[in-house]
Structures are given as structure tokens and as C-alpha cells.
The first five atom37 places (N, CA, C, CB, O) and aatype in JSON, in Angstrom:
{
  "aatype": [12, 0, 18, 3, 6, 11, 10, 6, 0, 1, 9, 1, 3, 10, 10, 7, 14, 1, 16, 3, 10, 6, 0, 11, 11, 12, 13, 7, 7, 10, 4, 13, 10, 9, 2, 7, 2, 12, 0, 4, 7, 19, 10, 2, 6, 3, 10, 9, 0, 11, 19, 3, 14, 6, 1, 2, 3, 19, 10, 10, 11, 11, 14, 7, 0, 1, 14, 13, 3, 13, 15, 7, 1, 14, 12, 5, 7, 9, 10, 18, 19, 7, 14, 19, 7, 19, 11, 0, 0, 11, 3, 10, 1, 13, 17, 19, 6, 16, 15, 10, 0, 8, 0, 10, 16, 11, 14, 14, 11, 0, 7, 1, 11, 11, 0, 0, 11, 11, 1, 0, 1, 7, 11, 16],
  "atom_mask": [
    [1, 1, 1, 1, 1],
    [1, 1, 1, 1, 1],
    [1, 1, 1, 1, 1],
    [1, 1, 1, 1, 1],
    [1, 1, 1, 1, 1],
    [1, 1, 1, 1, 1],
    [1, 1, 1, 1, 1],
    [1, 1, 1, 1, 1],
    [1, 1, 1, 1, 1],
    [1, 1, 1, 1, 1],
    [1, 1, 1, 1, 1],
    [1, 1, 1, 1, 1],
    [1, 1, 1, 1, 1],
    [1, 1, 1, 1, 1],
    [1, 1, 1, 1, 1],
    [1, 1, 1, 0, 1],
    [1, 1, 1, 1, 1],
    [1, 1, 1, 1, 1],
    [1, 1, 1, 1, 1],
    [1, 1, 1, 1, 1],
    [1, 1, 1, 1, 1],
    [1, 1, 1, 1, 1],
    [1, 1, 1, 1, 1],
    [1, 1, 1, 1, 1],
    [1, 1, 1, 1, 1],
    [1, 1, 1, 1, 1],
    [1, 1, 1, 1, 1],
    [1, 1, 1, 0, 1],
    [1, 1, 1, 0, 1],
    [1, 1, 1, 1, 1],
    [1, 1, 1, 1, 1],
    [1, 1, 1, 1, 1],
    [1, 1, 1, 1, 1],
    [1, 1, 1, 1, 1],
    [1, 1, 1, 1, 1],
    [1, 1, 1, 0, 1],
    [1, 1, 1, 1, 1],
    [1, 1, 1, 1, 1],
    [1, 1, 1, 1, 1],
    [1, 1, 1, 1, 1],
    [1, 1, 1, 0, 1],
    [1, 1, 1, 1, 1],
    [1, 1, 1, 1, 1],
    [1, 1, 1, 1, 1],
    [1, 1, 1, 1, 1],
    [1, 1, 1, 1, 1],
    [1, 1, 1, 1, 1],
    [1, 1, 1, 1, 1],
    [1, 1, 1, 1, 1],
    [1, 1, 1, 1, 1],
    [1, 1, 1, 1, 1],
    [1, 1, 1, 1, 1],
    [1, 1, 1, 1, 1],
    [1, 1, 1, 1, 1],
    [1, 1, 1, 1, 1],
    [1, 1, 1, 1, 1],
    [1, 1, 1, 1, 1],
    [1, 1, 1, 1, 1],
    [1, 1, 1, 1, 1],
    [1, 1, 1, 1, 1],
    [1, 1, 1, 1, 1],
    [1, 1, 1, 1, 1],
    [1, 1, 1, 1, 1],
    [1, 1, 1, 0, 1],
    [1, 1, 1, 1, 1],
    [1, 1, 1, 1, 1],
    [1, 1, 1, 1, 1],
    [1, 1, 1, 1, 1],
    [1, 1, 1, 1, 1],
    [1, 1, 1, 1, 1],
    [1, 1, 1, 1, 1],
    [1, 1, 1, 0, 1],
    [1, 1, 1, 1, 1],
    [1, 1, 1, 1, 1],
    [1, 1, 1, 1, 1],
    [1, 1, 1, 1, 1],
    [1, 1, 1, 0, 1],
    [1, 1, 1, 1, 1],
    [1, 1, 1, 1, 1],
    [1, 1, 1, 1, 1],
    [1, 1, 1, 1, 1],
    [1, 1, 1, 0, 1],
    [1, 1, 1, 1, 1],
    [1, 1, 1, 1, 1],
    [1, 1, 1, 0, 1],
    [1, 1, 1, 1, 1],
    [1, 1, 1, 1, 1],
    [1, 1, 1, 1, 1],
    [1, 1, 1, 1, 1],
    [1, 1, 1, 1, 1],
    [1, 1, 1, 1, 1],
    [1, 1, 1, 1, 1],
    [1, 1, 1, 1, 1],
    [1, 1, 1, 1, 1],
    [1, 1, 1, 1, 1],
    [1, 1, 1, 1, 1],
    [1, 1, 1, 1, 1],
    [1, 1, 1, 1, 1],
    [1, 1, 1, 1, 1],
    [1, 1, 1, 1, 1],
    [1, 1, 1, 1, 1],
    [1, 1, 1, 1, 1],
    [1, 1, 1, 1, 1],
    [1, 1, 1, 1, 1],
    [1, 1, 1, 1, 1],
    [1, 1, 1, 1, 1],
    [1, 1, 1, 1, 1],
    [1, 1, 1, 1, 1],
    [1, 1, 1, 1, 1],
    [1, 1, 1, 1, 1],
    [1, 1, 1, 0, 1],
    [1, 1, 1, 1, 1],
    [1, 1, 1, 1, 1],
    [1, 1, 1, 1, 1],
    [1, 1, 1, 1, 1],
    [1, 1, 1, 1, 1],
    [1, 1, 1, 1, 1],
    [1, 1, 1, 1, 1],
    [1, 1, 1, 1, 1],
    [1, 1, 1, 1, 1],
    [1, 1, 1, 1, 1],
    [1, 1, 1, 0, 1],
    [1, 1, 1, 1, 1],
    [1, 1, 1, 1, 1]
  ],
  "atom_positions": [
    [[-92.08, -18.95, 37.47], [-92.69, -20.26, 37.28], [-92.87, -20.88, 38.66], [-91.82, -21.18, 36.34], [-91.92, -20.98, 39.44]],
    [[-94.09, -21.29, 38.95], [-94.39, -21.83, 40.28], [-94.7, -23.32, 40.2], [-95.56, -21.07, 40.91], [-95.75, -23.72, 39.7]],
    [[-93.78, -24.12, 40.7], [-94.04, -25.55, 40.77], [-93.14, -26.17, 41.82], [-93.83, -26.23, 39.38], [-92.08, -25.64, 42.17]],
    [[-93.58, -27.31, 42.32], [-92.88, -28.04, 43.36], [-91.63, -28.71, 42.77], [-93.81, -29.09, 44.03], [-91.74, -29.69, 42.04]],
    [[-90.47, -28.18, 43.1], [-89.22, -28.71, 42.54], [-88.89, -30.11, 43.05], [-88.07, -27.77, 42.87], [-88.22, -30.88, 42.36]],
    [[-89.36, -30.44, 44.24], [-89.13, -31.8, 44.76], [-89.96, -32.8, 43.95], [-89.49, -31.89, 46.27], [-89.49, -33.9, 43.65]],
    [[-91.18, -32.43, 43.61], [-92.01, -33.3, 42.77], [-91.39, -33.42, 41.38], [-93.46, -32.75, 42.67], [-91.37, -34.51, 40.8]],
    [[-90.87, -32.32, 40.86], [-90.18, -32.37, 39.56], [-89.03, -33.38, 39.61], [-89.64, -30.97, 39.17], [-88.88, -34.18, 38.69]],
    [[-88.23, -33.33, 40.66], [-87.08, -34.24, 40.78], [-87.53, -35.7, 40.87], [-86.23, -33.88, 42.01], [-86.91, -36.58, 40.28]],
    [[-88.61, -35.94, 41.59], [-89.13, -37.31, 41.7], [-89.6, -37.82, 40.34], [-90.29, -37.36, 42.72], [-89.37, -38.98, 39.99]],
    [[-90.24, -36.95, 39.58], [-90.7, -37.34, 38.24], [-89.5, -37.61, 37.34], [-91.6, -36.23, 37.63], [-89.48, -38.62, 36.63]],
    [[-88.51, -36.72, 37.36], [-87.31, -36.92, 36.53], [-86.64, -38.25, 36.86], [-86.31, -35.77, 36.74], [-86.18, -38.95, 35.96]],
    [[-86.58, -38.6, 38.14], [-85.98, -39.88, 38.53], [-86.74, -41.05, 37.9], [-85.96, -40.02, 40.07], [-86.13, -42.01, 37.43]],
    [[-88.06, -40.96, 37.89], [-88.87, -42.04, 37.31], [-88.74, -42.1, 35.79], [-90.34, -41.86, 37.68], [-88.73, -43.19, 35.21]],
    [[-88.63, -40.94, 35.15], [-88.5, -40.92, 33.69], [-87.12, -41.4, 33.25], [-88.75, -39.51, 33.16], [-86.98, -41.96, 32.16]],
    [[-86.12, -41.2, 34.09], [-84.78, -41.66, 33.78], [-84.15, -40.9, 32.63], [0.0, 0.0, 0.0], [-84.72, -39.93, 32.12]],
    [[-82.97, -41.35, 32.21], [-82.26, -40.67, 31.11], [-82.83, -41.12, 29.76], [-80.74, -40.97, 31.18], [-82.52, -42.21, 29.27]],
    [[-83.63, -40.3, 29.17], [-84.27, -40.62, 27.88], [-83.79, -39.61, 26.84], [-85.84, -40.6, 28.0], [-83.72, -38.41, 27.12]],
    [[-83.48, -40.07, 25.66], [-83.09, -39.17, 24.58], [-84.3, -38.51, 23.95], [-82.29, -39.93, 23.52], [-84.17, -37.5, 23.25]],
    [[-85.49, -39.06, 24.18], [-86.71, -38.51, 23.59], [-87.45, -37.58, 24.56], [-87.62, -39.63, 23.15], [-88.59, -37.2, 24.29]],
    [[-86.82, -37.23, 25.68], [-87.45, -36.42, 26.72], [-87.07, -34.95, 26.57], [-87.04, -36.92, 28.11], [-85.92, -34.61, 26.31]],
    [[-88.06, -34.1, 26.75], [-87.84, -32.65, 26.74], [-88.67, -32.05, 27.87], [-88.21, -32.02, 25.35], [-89.84, -32.4, 28.03]],
    [[-88.09, -31.15, 28.64], [-88.83, -30.41, 29.66], [-89.14, -29.04, 29.08], [-88.01, -30.29, 31.01], [-88.27, -28.39, 28.49]],
    [[-90.39, -28.62, 29.24], [-90.82, -27.36, 28.62], [-91.73, -26.61, 29.58], [-91.54, -27.62, 27.27], [-92.58, -27.21, 30.23]],
    [[-91.55, -25.29, 29.66], [-92.43, -24.47, 30.47], [-93.79, -24.4, 29.8], [-91.83, -23.04, 30.68], [-93.91, -23.98, 28.65]],
    [[-94.82, -24.83, 30.53], [-96.19, -24.81, 30.02], [-97.15, -24.59, 31.18], [-96.53, -26.14, 29.27], [-96.88, -25.02, 32.3]],
    [[-98.24, -23.92, 30.93], [-99.31, -23.73, 31.91], [-98.82, -23.03, 33.18], [-99.93, -25.07, 32.28], [-99.5, -23.1, 34.21]],
    [[-97.69, -22.35, 33.15], [-97.14, -21.73, 34.33], [-96.34, -22.69, 35.19], [0.0, 0.0, 0.0], [-95.92, -22.34, 36.29]],
    [[-96.12, -23.89, 34.69], [-95.34, -24.9, 35.39], [-94.32, -25.5, 34.45], [0.0, 0.0, 0.0], [-93.81, -24.83, 33.56]],
    [[-94.03, -26.77, 34.65], [-93.06, -27.48, 33.83], [-93.68, -28.79, 33.37], [-91.74, -27.74, 34.61], [-94.23, -29.55, 34.18]],
    [[-93.6, -29.05, 32.07], [-94.14, -30.3, 31.53], [-93.04, -31.11, 30.87], [-95.27, -30.01, 30.52], [-92.05, -30.56, 30.39]],
    [[-93.22, -32.42, 30.87], [-92.29, -33.34, 30.25], [-92.93, -33.89, 28.99], [-91.89, -34.48, 31.23], [-94.04, -34.42, 29.02]],
    [[-92.21, -33.75, 27.89], [-92.69, -34.22, 26.59], [-91.82, -35.37, 26.12], [-92.69, -33.07, 25.55], [-90.6, -35.37, 26.31]],
    [[-92.46, -36.34, 25.52], [-91.78, -37.48, 24.93], [-92.03, -37.4, 23.43], [-92.27, -38.86, 25.53], [-93.18, -37.46, 22.99]],
    [[-90.96, -37.26, 22.66], [-91.09, -37.08, 21.2], [-92.04, -35.94, 20.86], [-91.57, -38.37, 20.54], [-92.76, -36.0, 19.85]],
    [[-92.05, -34.9, 21.7], [-92.9, -33.73, 21.46], [-94.31, -33.85, 21.99], [0.0, 0.0, 0.0], [-95.09, -32.9, 21.88]],
    [[-94.67, -35.0, 22.55], [-96.01, -35.21, 23.09], [-95.97, -35.12, 24.62], [-96.59, -36.58, 22.64], [-95.15, -35.77, 25.27]],
    [[-96.87, -34.31, 25.17], [-96.9, -34.15, 26.62], [-97.21, -35.47, 27.3], [-97.92, -33.1, 27.01], [-98.12, -36.2, 26.9]],
    [[-96.45, -35.77, 28.35], [-96.71, -36.95, 29.17], [-97.24, -36.49, 30.53], [-95.41, -37.8, 29.35], [-98.35, -36.87, 30.93]],
    [[-96.46, -35.68, 31.23], [-96.87, -35.23, 32.56], [-96.15, -33.94, 32.87], [-96.58, -36.32, 33.64], [-95.31, -33.47, 32.1]],
    [[-96.47, -33.38, 34.02], [-95.82, -32.14, 34.41], [-96.12, -31.79, 35.84], [0.0, 0.0, 0.0], [-96.72, -32.57, 36.58]],
    [[-95.68, -30.6, 36.23], [-95.87, -30.11, 37.59], [-96.38, -28.67, 37.5], [-94.56, -30.2, 38.41], [-95.81, -27.84, 36.8]],
    [[-97.45, -28.39, 38.23], [-97.96, -27.03, 38.36], [-98.29, -26.81, 39.82], [-99.22, -26.78, 37.44], [-99.11, -27.52, 40.4]],
    [[-97.65, -25.83, 40.41], [-97.76, -25.61, 41.86], [-97.37, -26.9, 42.57], [-99.21, -25.16, 42.27], [-96.24, -27.36, 42.39]],
    [[-98.25, -27.49, 43.36], [-97.91, -28.72, 44.06], [-98.58, -29.93, 43.43], [-98.29, -28.62, 45.52], [-98.56, -31.03, 43.99]],
    [[-99.19, -29.74, 42.26], [-99.92, -30.81, 41.58], [-99.12, -31.43, 40.44], [-101.24, -30.28, 41.05], [-98.35, -30.76, 39.76]],
    [[-99.34, -32.71, 40.26], [-98.88, -33.4, 39.06], [-99.92, -33.15, 37.98], [-98.66, -34.95, 39.31], [-101.12, -33.18, 38.26]],
    [[-99.49, -32.91, 36.77], [-100.39, -32.87, 35.62], [-100.15, -34.17, 34.87], [-100.14, -31.59, 34.69], [-99.02, -34.48, 34.51]],
    [[-101.2, -34.94, 34.65], [-101.08, -36.23, 33.97], [-101.91, -36.21, 32.7], [-101.52, -37.39, 34.9], [-103.12, -35.98, 32.73]],
    [[-101.25, -36.44, 31.58], [-101.98, -36.59, 30.31], [-102.2, -38.08, 30.13], [-101.18, -35.96, 29.08], [-101.26, -38.87, 30.1]],
    [[-103.47, -38.45, 30.0], [-103.85, -39.86, 29.98], [-104.78, -40.14, 28.81], [-104.53, -40.26, 31.32], [-105.26, -39.22, 28.15]],
    [[-105.01, -41.4, 28.57], [-105.97, -41.81, 27.54], [-107.34, -41.25, 27.92], [-106.02, -43.38, 27.4], [-107.86, -41.56, 28.99]],
    [[-107.94, -40.42, 27.06], [-109.26, -39.84, 27.38], [-110.32, -40.89, 27.69], [-109.73, -38.98, 26.23], [-111.27, -40.62, 28.43]],
    [[-110.17, -42.1, 27.15], [-111.14, -43.17, 27.41], [-111.07, -43.63, 28.88], [-110.88, -44.36, 26.47], [-112.03, -44.2, 29.39]],
    [[-109.94, -43.38, 29.53], [-109.76, -43.78, 30.94], [-110.0, -42.63, 31.9], [-108.36, -44.34, 31.16], [-109.89, -42.79, 33.12]],
    [[-110.31, -41.46, 31.37], [-110.45, -40.25, 32.16], [-111.35, -40.45, 33.39], [-110.99, -39.13, 31.3], [-110.94, -40.16, 34.51]],
    [[-112.56, -40.92, 33.19], [-113.53, -41.04, 34.29], [-113.07, -42.05, 35.35], [-114.89, -41.44, 33.74], [-113.28, -41.82, 36.54]],
    [[-112.47, -43.14, 34.92], [-111.98, -44.14, 35.87], [-110.83, -43.56, 36.69], [-111.52, -45.43, 35.13], [-110.77, -43.75, 37.91]],
    [[-109.92, -42.87, 36.04], [-108.75, -42.31, 36.73], [-109.14, -41.18, 37.67], [-107.73, -41.82, 35.73], [-108.45, -40.94, 38.67]],
    [[-110.21, -40.48, 37.38], [-110.68, -39.41, 38.27], [-111.11, -39.94, 39.63], [-111.83, -38.67, 37.62], [-111.21, -39.16, 40.58]],
    [[-111.35, -41.22, 39.75], [-111.76, -41.82, 41.02], [-110.58, -42.12, 41.94], [-112.53, -43.1, 40.76], [-110.77, -42.46, 43.11]],
    [[-109.36, -41.98, 41.42], [-108.18, -42.25, 42.24], [-107.94, -41.07, 43.19], [-106.92, -42.49, 41.33], [-108.29, -39.93, 42.87]],
    [[-107.35, -41.34, 44.35], [-107.1, -40.28, 45.34], [-106.3, -39.11, 44.75], [-106.36, -40.85, 46.54], [-105.29, -39.3, 44.07]],
    [[-106.78, -37.92, 45.03], [-106.09, -36.7, 44.61], [-106.36, -36.26, 43.19], [0.0, 0.0, 0.0], [-105.99, -35.14, 42.82]],
    [[-107.0, -37.09, 42.38], [-107.24, -36.74, 40.97], [-108.45, -35.83, 40.84], [-107.44, -38.01, 40.12], [-109.45, -35.99, 41.53]],
    [[-108.32, -34.86, 39.95], [-109.43, -33.96, 39.65], [-109.27, -33.47, 38.21], [-109.49, -32.76, 40.66], [-108.19, -33.56, 37.63]],
    [[-110.34, -32.94, 37.63], [-110.26, -32.49, 36.24], [-109.24, -31.37, 36.05], [-111.63, -32.02, 35.77], [-109.05, -30.52, 36.92]],
    [[-108.6, -31.39, 34.92], [-107.68, -30.32, 34.52], [-108.55, -29.22, 33.92], [-106.57, -30.83, 33.49], [-109.07, -29.36, 32.81]],
    [[-108.7, -28.15, 34.67], [-109.58, -27.07, 34.22], [-108.83, -25.75, 34.14], [-110.78, -26.93, 35.17], [-109.34, -24.7, 34.53]],
    [[-107.62, -25.82, 33.64], [-106.72, -24.67, 33.55], [-107.39, -23.48, 32.86], [-105.45, -25.06, 32.8], [-107.21, -22.33, 33.28]],
    [[-108.16, -23.75, 31.82], [-108.79, -22.67, 31.05], [-110.22, -22.39, 31.5], [-108.78, -23.01, 29.58], [-110.91, -21.59, 30.88]],
    [[-110.66, -23.05, 32.59], [-112.02, -22.87, 33.05], [-112.97, -23.92, 32.49], [0.0, 0.0, 0.0], [-114.12, -24.01, 32.9]],
    [[-112.47, -24.71, 31.54], [-113.26, -25.81, 30.97], [-112.46, -27.09, 31.15], [-113.59, -25.55, 29.45], [-111.35, -27.19, 30.63]],
    [[-113.01, -28.07, 31.86], [-112.27, -29.33, 32.05], [-111.94, -29.98, 30.7], [-113.1, -30.31, 32.91], [-112.74, -29.98, 29.77]],
    [[-110.74, -30.53, 30.63], [-110.28, -31.18, 29.41], [-110.23, -32.69, 29.62], [-108.9, -30.64, 28.98], [-109.67, -33.15, 30.62]],
    [[-110.8, -33.44, 28.71], [-110.71, -34.91, 28.77], [-109.28, -35.32, 28.48], [-111.7, -35.58, 27.76], [-108.65, -34.8, 27.56]],
    [[-108.77, -36.24, 29.28], [-107.44, -36.78, 29.02], [-106.3, -36.04, 29.71], [0.0, 0.0, 0.0], [-105.14, -36.41, 29.55]],
    [[-106.63, -35.0, 30.47], [-105.6, -34.33, 31.28], [-106.18, -34.15, 32.67], [-105.17, -32.93, 30.64], [-107.3, -33.66, 32.84]],
    [[-105.41, -34.55, 33.67], [-105.87, -34.48, 35.05], [-104.84, -33.79, 35.93], [-106.15, -35.89, 35.59], [-103.64, -33.84, 35.67]],
    [[-105.32, -33.15, 36.97], [-104.47, -32.72, 38.07], [-104.47, -33.87, 39.07], [-104.96, -31.36, 38.73], [-105.49, -34.54, 39.25]],
    [[-103.34, -34.11, 39.71], [-103.28, -35.06, 40.81], [-102.6, -34.32, 41.96], [-102.5, -36.38, 40.42], [-101.43, -33.98, 41.9]],
    [[-103.37, -34.1, 43.01], [-102.87, -33.37, 44.17], [-101.87, -34.17, 44.98], [0.0, 0.0, 0.0], [-101.67, -35.36, 44.73]],
    [[-101.23, -33.52, 45.95], [-100.19, -34.16, 46.76], [-100.6, -35.48, 47.39], [-99.76, -33.23, 47.83], [-99.78, -36.4, 47.46]],
    [[-101.83, -35.61, 47.83], [-102.27, -36.86, 48.45], [-102.2, -38.02, 47.46], [-103.7, -36.71, 48.98], [-102.0, -39.17, 47.87]],
    [[-102.34, -37.74, 46.18], [-102.33, -38.79, 45.16], [-100.95, -39.18, 44.67], [0.0, 0.0, 0.0], [-100.81, -40.15, 43.93]],
    [[-99.92, -38.43, 45.07], [-98.56, -38.74, 44.61], [-97.56, -38.81, 45.77], [-98.09, -37.69, 43.61], [-96.35, -38.87, 45.55]],
    [[-98.07, -38.81, 46.99], [-97.18, -38.83, 48.16], [-96.36, -40.11, 48.21], [-97.99, -38.68, 49.46], [-95.14, -40.07, 48.42]],
    [[-97.01, -41.24, 48.03], [-96.3, -42.52, 48.03], [-95.6, -42.73, 46.69], [-97.29, -43.69, 48.32], [-96.13, -42.39, 45.64]],
    [[-94.42, -43.29, 46.75], [-93.63, -43.53, 45.53], [-94.39, -44.38, 44.52], [-92.3, -44.2, 45.88], [-94.33, -44.12, 43.32]],
    [[-95.11, -45.4, 45.0], [-95.84, -46.28, 44.08], [-96.97, -45.53, 43.37], [-96.41, -47.48, 44.84], [-97.29, -45.83, 42.22]],
    [[-97.58, -44.56, 44.05], [-98.66, -43.79, 43.44], [-98.11, -42.84, 42.37], [-99.42, -42.99, 44.51], [-98.68, -42.72, 41.29]],
    [[-97.0, -42.18, 42.67], [-96.38, -41.32, 41.67], [-95.93, -42.15, 40.47], [-95.18, -40.54, 42.26], [-96.12, -41.75, 39.32]],
    [[-95.34, -43.32, 40.74], [-94.91, -44.21, 39.65], [-96.1, -44.57, 38.76], [-94.26, -45.49, 40.23], [-95.97, -44.56, 37.53]],
    [[-97.25, -44.88, 39.36], [-98.44, -45.21, 38.58], [-98.79, -44.08, 37.61], [-99.63, -45.5, 39.51], [-99.0, -44.31, 36.42]],
    [[-98.84, -42.85, 38.13], [-99.23, -41.72, 37.28], [-98.21, -41.43, 36.19], [-99.44, -40.48, 38.13], [-98.57, -41.18, 35.04]],
    [[-96.93, -41.47, 36.54], [-95.89, -41.21, 35.54], [-95.89, -42.3, 34.47], [-94.49, -41.12, 36.21], [-95.81, -42.0, 33.28]],
    [[-95.99, -43.56, 34.88], [-96.0, -44.65, 33.9], [-97.25, -44.62, 33.03], [-95.9, -46.0, 34.62], [-97.18, -44.91, 31.84]],
    [[-98.39, -44.27, 33.61], [-99.64, -44.16, 32.85], [-99.52, -43.04, 31.81], [-100.84, -43.9, 33.79], [-99.91, -43.22, 30.66]],
    [[-98.97, -41.9, 32.22], [-98.8, -40.77, 31.31], [-97.77, -41.07, 30.23], [-98.38, -39.52, 32.08], [-97.98, -40.74, 29.06]],
    [[-96.68, -41.69, 30.62], [-95.64, -42.05, 29.67], [-96.17, -43.04, 28.63], [-94.43, -42.66, 30.41], [-95.93, -42.88, 27.43]],
    [[-96.89, -44.04, 29.09], [-97.45, -45.04, 28.17], [-98.38, -44.37, 27.16], [-98.21, -46.13, 28.95], [-98.37, -44.72, 25.98]],
    [[-99.18, -43.42, 27.62], [-100.09, -42.73, 26.7], [-99.3, -41.89, 25.69], [-101.07, -41.84, 27.48], [-99.61, -41.91, 24.49]],
    [[-98.29, -41.16, 26.16], [-97.49, -40.33, 25.25], [-96.8, -41.18, 24.18], [-96.43, -39.54, 26.04], [-96.65, -40.75, 23.04]],
    [[-96.39, -42.38, 24.56], [-95.7, -43.25, 23.61], [-96.63, -43.85, 22.56], [-95.0, -44.36, 24.35], [-96.15, -44.43, 21.58]],
    [[-97.94, -43.72, 22.74], [-98.88, -44.19, 21.71], [-99.03, -43.18, 20.58], [-100.25, -44.47, 22.33], [-99.58, -43.49, 19.53]],
    [[-98.53, -41.97, 20.81], [-98.67, -40.89, 19.83], [-97.45, -40.85, 18.91], [-98.85, -39.52, 20.54], [-96.33, -41.12, 19.34]],
    [[-97.68, -40.5, 17.64], [-96.53, -40.36, 16.74], [-95.7, -39.13, 17.13], [-97.01, -40.24, 15.28], [-96.24, -38.16, 17.65]],
    [[-94.4, -39.17, 16.88], [-93.57, -38.0, 17.19], [-94.1, -36.76, 16.48], [-92.1, -38.25, 16.79], [-94.59, -36.83, 15.35]],
    [[-94.0, -35.63, 17.16], [-94.43, -34.36, 16.57], [-93.43, -33.95, 15.49], [-94.57, -33.25, 17.65], [-92.23, -34.17, 15.64]],
    [[-93.93, -33.37, 14.44], [-93.07, -32.91, 13.33], [-92.1, -31.85, 13.85], [-93.94, -32.33, 12.17], [-92.45, -31.03, 14.7]],
    [[-90.89, -31.89, 13.35], [-89.89, -30.9, 13.7], [-89.11, -31.22, 14.95], [0.0, 0.0, 0.0], [-88.23, -30.45, 15.33]],
    [[-89.4, -32.32, 15.61], [-88.69, -32.68, 16.84], [-87.22, -32.94, 16.58], [-89.33, -33.91, 17.48], [-86.38, -32.48, 17.36]],
    [[-86.89, -33.65, 15.5], [-85.48, -33.97, 15.24], [-84.7, -32.7, 14.94], [-85.36, -34.96, 14.06], [-83.57, -32.54, 15.41]],
    [[-85.29, -31.81, 14.17], [-84.62, -30.56, 13.82], [-84.37, -29.72, 15.07], [-85.46, -29.77, 12.79], [-83.28, -29.16, 15.25]],
    [[-85.37, -29.62, 15.94], [-85.22, -28.85, 17.17], [-84.17, -29.49, 18.07], [-86.56, -28.75, 17.91], [-83.38, -28.77, 18.69]],
    [[-84.14, -30.81, 18.15], [-83.16, -31.51, 18.99], [-81.74, -31.25, 18.47], [-83.46, -33.03, 19.02], [-80.82, -31.06, 19.26]],
    [[-81.57, -31.24, 17.16], [-80.25, -30.97, 16.59], [-79.8, -29.55, 16.93], [-80.27, -31.17, 15.06], [-78.64, -29.33, 17.26]],
    [[-80.73, -28.59, 16.85], [-80.38, -27.2, 17.19], [-79.97, -27.1, 18.66], [-81.57, -26.26, 16.91], [-79.0, -26.42, 18.98]],
    [[-80.71, -27.78, 19.54], [-80.37, -27.74, 20.97], [-79.0, -28.36, 21.19], [-81.43, -28.47, 21.81], [-78.22, -27.87, 22.0]],
    [[-78.72, -29.45, 20.48], [-77.44, -30.12, 20.64], [-76.28, -29.22, 20.2], [-77.43, -31.43, 19.83], [-75.17, -29.3, 20.74]],
    [[-76.54, -28.36, 19.21], [-75.5, -27.44, 18.72], [-75.48, -26.14, 19.49], [-75.7, -27.15, 17.24], [-74.67, -25.26, 19.2]],
    [[-76.38, -26.01, 20.48], [-76.41, -24.78, 21.28], [-77.2, -23.66, 20.66], [0.0, 0.0, 0.0], [-77.11, -22.52, 21.13]],
    [[-77.99, -23.94, 19.62], [-78.83, -22.91, 19.0], [-80.25, -23.08, 19.5], [-78.77, -22.99, 17.45], [-80.67, -24.19, 19.8]],
    [[-80.99, -21.98, 19.58], [-82.4, -22.07, 20.0], [-83.31, -21.48, 18.98], [-82.61, -21.37, 21.31], [-84.53, -21.47, 19.17]]
  ]
}
């Protein structure tokens, strides 16, 4: 798995201790899910930000932002943000808070409680 561990640590610090947080290997990197819904992640040296698709075009104008084209087709509502866009703490905070706010608008994914109970008991 190839991702910037320092960026991961900075994101974890911003997310804080949440009971609804799960880190999951996705896209060859690491993503953070809130109640089973992706909020943000790290792939190589980029932040992956899941955002409101209605804000996609506006957010693409921010420094370091570019379309998420992991599969060769850009996806609305998911962006890469390169190092220049997350170098300053306030900029990373903006992206993490924007992604978190969007994830919290989604209903919890089915089966999250059951999976959390299994993890708590040490079963996978």
C-alpha cells in the first residue's frame, strides 16, 4: 500500500477520536469512513476528498485540486488534492472538514453496527 504516512497522521489528528470512524484500504491507499461512508483518504502523496458533487466544479478551482480519475473516468464528488493544496494546516483542515461534513449527510451504511461489534470482539 503506497501512501504518505505523514499525511495520514495529520488527517487522523484532525478527525480526532471518533467512534464512527473506520480506516479501510481502498484504491491502493487508505480511506477514512464515517458510519461506513467515505469521507477522505490518502493515495500516494495526495489527499482523496469525497465532497458534495454539486460543489465539485467550485472545489476544483482550489490549489492542488484535480479530478479523481482512478478508473480513467473522472468521478463527480471525489477529488485528488496534491501536496500544494494540503501543505498548510488550514488548507488540510478545510478539505478534511468539507469531506467529513459531506459524509455526515449520508445515512449510515447497513451492517456497520454488526461489523463494529465483530471488530470489538476481535472477529473479522
